[in-house]
N, C-alpha and C positions, 0 to 999 in steps of 0.2 A: 722342954720337949713335951709340951702338952698334947701334941698330936699322937703320941704313942701311949698315953696313959690309958689303962684298962683295956689293952688290946692283946690279942694272941699274935705272936711274931714267928715267922719262918725266915731263917737266915741262910743265905747262900753266899759263902765267902770264896775268894780266889786264892789259890796257892801262891801265885806271884804278886798278888796285891794284898788285900786285907783278909786274913784268915777268919773263918766263921767264929772261932772261939773268941777272938778279939772283939768282934762286933757284939757277941753275946754278953761279954763282960760289961760293955758300955750300956747295952739295953737293960741289964739287970739293975741299973741305978735308977730307972724310971719306975715310979710306984704303980702297982697294979698290972704290970706286963707279965706275960707268960710266954716263954720261949717253947714252942711246940716242936720245932725242927731246926737243927743247926748242923751245917756241914761245910767242908772246905773241898772244893773241886779244882781240877786242873783243866783249864779251857785251852785247847790247842787249835 
């Protein structure tokens, strides 16, 4: 995931799809990333 290295990340998850917290856990494995915003929303 070299494209995400040393970046600030904003995560917008979907309640019926992939929640923001799950994406955040995956992003945390990339060195140098910083999650600045993470949420899970319901899109109707």
